[in-house]
N, C-alpha and C positions, 0 to 999 in steps of 0.2 A: 756534526751530531745537532740532532734536532729534537724538537717534539711533536709527535702528532697526535690527532684524537679526531674519533668520529665517530656517526650514528646510522647503523641499517635499519632501513623503513623508518624513519624519523618521527613522522608523526607532524604535527601543531606543534608549534615551538621548536622544532628538530635545529635550526640555524643558530638560535637563538642560546640551546644549548652548547651546540659545540664553540660558539663563541666565549661563552664563559668558559670551556673547558680549556680553549689554548691560551687565555687568561693568566690560567692555572699553571700553563707551559710556561711562561713567558722568560723565567731564566733560563730555559735550556735552550731558548732563541728569541735574542732581541734583536736581532738584523732584521728580520721581517716576518710579515704574516700574510695568512690569506687563507679564505675558506670557499669549496664550492658546494653546492647546493642543488640538486634536484629531489623528486618527488621518491626515491628509491635510498640517496643516500646524502649524508651531510658529510665533508669531509674536511677536517680544519688541519692550520701547519703553522708552528712556529719555527725560523730559519737560524741557524747558527752558520753563517757564511762560510765556508770554509775551500769547496772547488769552484772554481768558476763564481768569484763574488758578485755579478754584474748581477741585474736585475733581470739576465735571463735564466738565472736559476729559481725565479719564484715558484715556491709551489702552494698550493697545488699545482703542478703540472700536466699539461693536457697533450696526447699526441694531436699530430698535424688535423687529422681529421675529425679531434675531438670525441673520438670513442674511449678512450682510453683515459683515466685522471691517476695520479700516484701522489702520495705523500709519505717520505721517506726519512727515515731517522738515521743515520747511521756513515758510513761509507764503503765503496765497491773498488779493492785497490787493483783489481784485472780492468777496470774499466775501459783503459784504453785499447787491451786486446778485444774486448766482447765489441768496441766500438766500431773496429777496423772491421772484422768479421760482417756487423751487421750494415755498415757501408759497402760493403762488398755483395749484400743481398740487396741493395736499392734503397737503402734508408739514408734520409739525408738528416744529418744534427743542425739544428740551431743555436746550442750552446757547447758550451764546454763541462758541461757537469757531468756526473758520474749517476744523477738521477735521470736524467734522456736517456742513458742505455736501460736504467729499467725499464723504460716505455716500451722503447723499439725492440728492448731484447724480449719481453711478453708478446708484442705484438707476432714477431718471429717465429719464438718458440714455448710459447705458452706456459705452464707451470714448470716447463723442462729448463726455464731460463735457471732457477733456483739452483739446481745442482752447478751451475757451469760459472758459480758466485764466487770469488774470493773477497771476504769482507765482514764486515760486521754491521747487522744492517736488524733491523724493525720496521716493514713498510705496509702499505694497504694501496691494492692497485683495483678499479672499479671499472669494470668493461662494462657500458652500459648498452651495448648490443647482444649482450650476453647475460644483462641483467644478475649480475656476479659480483663480489667480493671476495677478493685475496687477501688472507693478511698471512706475513712470514716473518721467521726471526731468527737469525744465525744460528749457526752450529755450536757454539758453546753458549750462547745466551747473552754476551756481550753487552747489547741493546735490551731493554727491556719492552713488554707488552702484553698488554691486562685487556681484560674484558669482561662483562656482565652481560648474562644472556637474560633479557624481558620477554617470555616467552617469542615472537616471532622478531623480536626489538633485539640488535647489538650493538652494547657503548663498550669503544675501545680507544686507547688511550696511554703514553708512554709513562704514567702516574697513575697510584690510585686516586691521590688528589685530585684529578682533572676529571675522574670518571664521578668520583663521588662530589665535582661543581657542576654536573652535567644538570643534577637536581632529579633525576631519576632511580639513582642506587642509593638503599639508606644506609647512611653510614654508623651501623650494625657489626660489633665487635664479634666475632668467630670465637664463640668460647672452648669449642671443641679442638680448637688450636693450638690453645695453649699450653697444656701438658710436651709439646713439641714443641714450641718457642722457647719455653723454659728450658727443655734439654739441649736442646742443639743450637738456641739464638737465629734459630727461623725456621722458617716451614716452607716443603717441601712442594714444587711445582706439580702438579696447575694449582692448589689453594696457596691463600691468602690469609692474612688474619681479618679480614673483611668479609664479613657473610656476602655471600651473592658474586664476589670478584674474584674472578680465576686470572690466572698467568698462563699466556701460550707457551709451552713447555722450547726450551732451546730444541735447535733443529729441525720444526714444524711448520706445517703451514694448515690454515684455516681456509675452508672456501664455504660462503654462504651464497646461496640463491634460492630459488623458488621450493627444491627438492630438501631444505634443511641446511644442516650445520654439519659439516665433514673435516675433521682433524686428521693428516697424517702425517707421519714421523718418514722425513727427508735423510736424516744423517744421524747417528749413533755412535760414538768412540768406540766403543766395544767391538763391534762390528770389524773394527779394523786391528783388534788385537785376540784374536781369535788362535791366528795361527803366528808364532814366533819365528823371526828371522832365523837362517841358518847362512852361516858365511865367515868371510874375513870379518873381526873386529876393528880393524885399521879401516876396511873400507865401508864399514857401518861409520863408525868417525867420520870419516870425507864427507860421507851424504849427510850427515846431520850438519857437519859445518856448512855446506852449501844450500840447505834447507834454511840453515840460522841465518844466513847473509841475506837469501832472497826474502825472507820474511822480513826483517829488518828495512829493506830498500822498499820493498814493494809500501810498507806502510809509512816511507819520507816523504809521499807524495801529499802535497798541499799548496797551495797557491795564499797563505797567510802564514803567519810566523809559528814555527815549530822549535822544539825543545823536548828536554828530559825529565823524567823526574830522576834521583840519583840520590840512594840513600847510602850506599858504601858496600852494601851485597852482593853479591855474585849477580845475581839475575839485572840488577840495576846496571851494573858496572860493564854487564857483558852486553844490554844493548846498546849503552853511550860507545864502549869501545866498536863494537862494529858501526855503528852511527860513523865515528870519527873517522873510520877508513873507508868508508863510501862517499865521503864528501870533503871538500879545501878546507870549507870553512868552518870556523871552530865550531862544537857544538854548543848553545844556550843550554847548560844545568842547574836543575833547582833541587837545594838540600835545605831542612829546616833543622837547626840548632836550639839545643836550651842551653841557657848558663848554668843550669844545676848539670855538674859535670854526671853525676850519678845516672844522670837521663837522657846523655850526649853521646850520639853518633856520629857528629859532622867531621872527628878526624878523619872516617874511613873514607866519605866523600872524597875530603880533600886529598887524597892519596890516588883517590880513582882520576877527580876532575885532572891534577896534574900530571898522571901517567897519558892520559888521552889527549891535553891541551884544550880543555874545554872552557868557553865562556861560563864561571860556576858564579852562583850566585848563592849564598848561604845568609837566610832569613834565621835569626837569633832571635828566639823569642824568651822574654822574662816568664816566672811563674804566674803570675798575674796578667798576661797577655795570653798565655795558652790556656788560662782559664775561663778568658774570654772567646777566645776561639772555639772550646771544646761547648759552652753555653751557647752558643751560636751553631753549632754545627749540629744539636738536638733539634733546634728548628728546621733545620731543613730537610729532615730526616720522612722520606715519601712511604718508608717501612721501617719499625721500628730495629736497630741494631747495637748491641754492646760496642761496635767496632768502627772503624769510617773515619774518625776525630782525625788522623794523621793525614789521608785524602783530603780530606776539606780543608785544612792547613797550608800543603802543599801546593793544592788548586789555584788559593786564593792570592799566596805567593808567585805561582806561575802565571797567573791574569795579571796581575797587577804590574808586572814587568813586561807586559805589550804579547804573551803566547796566547794562542787559539789554541795549539795543539801541542799535549804532550805526549811522549811515550811512556810507557811504564814496562818495569821487567815482571807484573803480574803475569803467573802462571808456571813459573819456571820451578819451581819447587814442586808444583803437582806433574809437571812433565818428567823431569829429571830427580824425583825421589829425594828431595831437599828437607823432607819433615822428617822428625821426629818420630811420626809415627809409622814410616815406611819400614824402621827396622823394628819398632816394637811389634808389629802386626808378621813382619818377614818371619821374627821368634817365634812367634804366637802358629804361625803356620806349620814350622817346625816340628814345635809341641802336639799339635791338635791330634794325631791319632792317640799319644801318650795320655793325654789329657781326656780321649773319648774311652779309652780304655778303662779308667777309673770308675767304679762304679756310682752312679748317679745321687743316690743318697749320702755317698760320703763325700762328692764334690759340692752335695748343698749345705752339709754341715760345717763345711771348712767355711762356705759362703755366708753363713749364717753369723760366723763368729767376727767378721769380716765388717759384715753390712751394719746398718745404724746410721739417724742421719746426723746423731753426732762425729761420727768417726770422719778420719781424714777421707777426703775425696777419691784419694787414691786406693784406700781400701776399700770404698765401694766400690771402683770400677772392677778389682779384683775379683770381687763378689759375684758381679753380673758377669765377668768373663767366665767364671768356675761354671756360673747357671748355664752359658751357651754351648752352643756343638762347637766352639773353636773358630768357625770360618769366618773369611773376612765380612763376610754379609754380615754377620751376627756381630762381631767384634768391632769392626769402626764407627759406627754409633756409639760404643761404651767410650771409645778411645776420645770421640771428640765430645764428650758429654760435658755441659756446664755441671748441671744440678743431677745429683743421682737421684735413682727412681723415692728411695728412702726420701729424700729432700722433695720431691715432689709431692710424696704423701702427706709431708706436714703442712703444705704451701695450699694445694686443691683439696677440694673435698672429693675428688673423682679425675685420679691421676692419669686413667686410662692406659693404650699402650702407645707409647709416644714415639718409640722410633720407627713403629713397624711399617709405615711406608717407605722411609728410606731402606731397611732391611729388604723389603718385597721388590724395591727395582733392584738392589746389587742380586738378589738372589735368581732372581728372572734373568739378571746380562751374565751371572757366572754358571748357572745351570746349562745353557744353550752354549757355551765356549769354556768345554772343561780343559783347553790347552792353554788358555790365558795365562800368561806369567802371574806368578805372584806380584810382583814390584806393578805390573801394569794394572792387576784388580786394582790396587791402593791406587794409584793414578786415577783409574775410571771413580773410584767412589769418591775421591777430593775434588775429581772437577766435577763432577755433577752433584755434589752436596756442598762441602765448605764453601767451595770456590765460586759456582755458581749462587749458593745460595744466602751469601754473608758478603764474599770480597766482592765480584762481579756487581753486584747491586748497591755496596758501598761505593764503590770507583765510580759508578753512573751518578748515583744520588747527589753525592759529595763534591764531585768535580763540575755536574752541571749547575750545582746552587750557584757559582762563580762562570759560568758558560765557558766553561772547557773541556774539549773536547779530549778524553784519554784514550792513545790506541794501545793494542796488548800481544806485541810482534809474536810473544812467545807461544799464542794460541793461535798464531795460523792454522789453520788446519789439515793442510797438507804435510809440515810438519809434525804434526803432532801425530798423525797416520801412521808415519815412520815410525817415530820414536818409541811408541805404545808397543811395537812389536819386537824392539830390540828385546833379547835375552837378559835376565836377570844381572847374569854375570859381568857382559858389556856392561850394561846400565849403572851400576852400584858394586863396581870390585872392592872386594871386602868391605864392603858397606861402606864405605866413601859417600857422603851426600853430594850429588849432582857432580862425581865424577865423569861423564860423559860428557857432559856439557862443558867441563874445565878441558878437557882431551880435546874435543872436538873444535874449540878455540884456538889451542895449539900454540900456548903462551902469550894471548891476547892480554889476561888479568894479569896485575900483579900481584906476587905473592902474599903479600900483607893483605889482600882482599880474600884470596884464596883460601888461606888460612886461616882467617879469624873467626872468632866462635860465633855462631849464630845467635841474632838477636833484632828481637821485634822492636817496632817504635814505641817504648814505654812511656807512659803517665804517671804521675802522682793521683791517682785516683780517690785512695784510700785517704790522703791528705783534704782530696776537693770534699769529699762526702761529708767529710769530717768540720770541714773548716766552710770555705764560701758557697759550697753549692747544699748546706745543711739542710737550711728552711728549703730550699725548692724539693731536693731531696724527700724531704717527710712530706711533703704536700703531693708529690708524685706517689709516693710508699700509698697516700692517703686515697687516694683516686683510684689504686690498683686493687686496693683490699676493698673498696665499694663495689668491686665486682663480684655476682652472685658467685663464681668459680672456685673464689678465694676465701680459703679459711682467716676472717677478719684478725682476729685475734693471732695467728703466727705472721703475718707483716709485723704487725706491733713488735712482738716479741724479738723477730728477726732484728728490727731494726735498735730496737733497745741494746741487745747482744751484740750487736756491731759497733754502737757508741759505747759498750761498755769494754772493747778490744777482746774480746772472747775468740779464742782461736778457733771454735768451730763455724763463725761466720765470716766468709773469706768477703773482701772488697766486692768480688764481681759477682757475687750472687745479688747485692745490694744494687750494684749496678744496672745491672741489666731490668731488673725491677723497677729502678728510676728510669730507664729508657724505655720502658714499655708506659710508664705512667706519661711521661713526655709528649710520645708521640698520641697517647688517646687524647692528650691536651690542644695538641697541635696542628691533629689531622683529622681526629673524629669528631671532637666536641665542636669546632667550628663550623663544618657542614651537617651537624643535627639540629644545628637551632634554626 
């Protein structure tokens, strides 16, 4: 994992601008840095050495004839296979890095190289002969890539902060995106919360040349879910097992110390269990536990560690230590989020124990139907036709009774579902909401159609594929929304704050392409969460792990907001209240009601606004001065 940056048609001061940009990415790559510059482009790189950590892996990396330059963030897990193919075609390699495979793969296959890649990547390839720049991002969007178009100039980087440090893009909040952010804790790509800054979508390329800019999608999970598989469930489970082990084995390649996060849930335990079967040495695992038993799930991590014989490290934190980490995590956010503190803490623990790479179980809930949303939306799908038969005026009348900013959020969600058409495209954003429409109306002068982007994307995917299984529809919704927009982004920014590469083998695209085609009855028999994964692993997981209640990484947010974070939160909320789109008095009332303990104001609403204010202070304000 690294950090990349660059400017197309840089003009005067372009190299200095890119040097500032990679300076802002130093945490992503403390091992090396480099810049390439000519009249057409400036490329910059910060290196976290994982494969071939020798100087031969320095970037920007050039082909032997100097025609092509590349800057690359990520890992190509099938680079040995591609290297063998390219060697057979006559290419000679100087290093053992996967970066060089990108160079010669591009020279051999052009943009068709991308379809051959198995990995997590964001890269820029400059072809000096063609005077063209190619940007590409991996299929699920594990690695971020942002850009800003300024006339015929293009500025791009691994982080929003780096783009702002170029001095060429104004640090201006895009207030039109606030309703979506407050509803879903995120902004769907290609938009961001910074005006003029965009994100290259997952599974997409961007080509820039004298003819302009062309963006192309090369992969979409929905295309593989169009037709369910037919056949023997036992055969499907065996194939899932084969693909699971292959994905984990691929992602264990590393020339530096590698371990795994272990929370004691099914997903992380499955990854660690497979790792332990693939190598003879003990796997190093990291878990975070709390002195407060009400927030501690270290017990299950220890069960999994004992079962798989890992070299397990449990980092036990006091409440004060946890608060200090949470405060630091807010400063590490490149894009505001109410989540991710857990990843910040466990990444720091892993790095302090000498790891440079850690495998994670992220993606298991999305592909193997682990979230409760799968059951909710499956039930809603069964009632969809009956709901549509109820006259709209009656449904809207019932919805009005349930609705209102002082009503419980669950009642307000029911109201929105009653007003919807019952489809997953309309229902999914409702079940994922943090703030309801009524609550948005209290806070913002113009709430707008805050979830239209997500609904539109889902409608387009499902309309063209009417045979997609229900659970696969939910998987697609989760993977392209909550997982991409929040979980993957948070994992990247929080792990890279500590120069740690986190890999996600459960998002191997060949595994995902197969799983989304499996019929619902096989994937989740009797609606048991992640039963397909458990059955496919054939007794690998301890019973205590399989049958434990699902539990997130809980922290005492309410206690913090009313205690040690109180003054900071008040300042951040005042910062938010000063944004023209917000109703200033509504923010003040929300804060007062929260401190007074009113049941209508949950800590999550206050925390989300606090995170937004903190991000403005740490990212926008320093670069706008």
